[in-house]
C-alpha positions as CSV (number, residue, x, y, z in Angstrom):
1,X,35.7,123.9,-29.8
2,X,39.3,124.7,-28.8
3,X,40.0,127.7,-26.8
4,X,43.0,129.5,-27.8
5,X,46.2,130.2,-25.7
6,X,45.5,134.2,-26.2
7,X,41.9,133.8,-24.7
8,X,43.2,131.6,-21.8
9,X,46.1,134.2,-21.0
10,X,43.5,137.0,-21.6
11,X,41.2,135.5,-18.7
12,X,44.2,134.6,-16.2
13,X,45.2,138.3,-16.8
14,X,41.8,139.6,-15.6
15,X,41.8,137.5,-12.9
16,X,44.9,139.0,-11.5
17,X,43.5,142.5,-12.3
18,X,40.3,141.6,-10.1
19,X,42.7,140.4,-7.3
20,X,44.3,143.8,-7.7
21,X,41.1,145.4,-6.5
22,X,41.8,144.0,-3.2
23,X,44.4,146.9,-2.9
24,X,43.1,149.2,-0.2
25,X,44.4,152.4,-2.0
26,X,42.1,151.7,-5.3
27,X,39.9,154.3,-5.2
28,X,37.0,154.6,-7.7
29,X,34.3,156.1,-5.3
30,X,32.6,152.6,-4.9
31,X,33.1,150.6,-1.8
32,X,35.5,148.0,-1.7
33,X,33.1,145.2,-1.7
34,X,31.2,146.3,-4.7
35,X,34.8,147.0,-6.3
36,X,35.3,143.3,-5.5
37,X,32.5,142.0,-6.8
38,X,32.4,144.2,-10.3
39,X,36.1,142.7,-10.7
40,X,35.2,139.0,-9.7
41,X,32.0,139.5,-12.1
42,X,34.0,140.4,-14.8
43,X,36.8,137.7,-14.3
44,X,34.2,135.2,-13.4
45,X,32.4,135.9,-17.3
46,X,35.9,135.7,-19.1
47,X,36.9,132.6,-17.4
48,X,33.8,131.2,-18.3
49,X,33.8,132.4,-21.7
50,X,37.5,131.0,-22.0
51,X,36.1,127.5,-20.9
52,X,33.1,127.3,-22.9
53,X,30.7,127.4,-20.3
54,X,27.7,129.7,-19.3
55,X,28.8,133.6,-19.0
56,X,25.9,134.6,-16.5
57,X,26.9,131.6,-14.0
58,X,30.6,132.4,-14.2
59,X,29.7,136.1,-13.6
60,X,27.5,135.4,-11.0
61,X,30.0,133.1,-9.2
62,X,32.9,135.5,-9.7
63,X,30.8,138.4,-8.2
64,X,29.9,136.5,-5.3
65,X,33.5,135.1,-4.7
66,X,34.6,138.8,-5.3
67,X,32.7,140.4,-2.8
68,X,33.2,137.7,-0.1
69,X,37.0,137.5,-0.8
70,X,37.7,139.6,2.6
71,X,35.5,137.4,4.7
72,X,37.5,134.6,3.4
73,X,40.6,135.9,4.0
74,X,42.1,136.6,0.6
75,X,42.0,140.2,0.6
76,X,42.6,141.3,3.9
77,X,41.1,144.7,5.3
78,X,43.5,147.2,6.3
79,X,42.1,150.4,7.9
């Protein structure tokens, strides 16, 4: 099944929004790691759906990547 351009653009947009969760001024009452994990899980699920892959696996990988992005140096902690 072909994935539409709209679906791919929507997935890319969600990835960018997930990375925006790295902003230290973004406050929701959750810890920063939890925010990044949630954003990564949503982005991973959307990307998996756009690529016609397993959504649960995409969400798990995205959540892990989001939670660990500051440890990998992608999202720098600013205290």
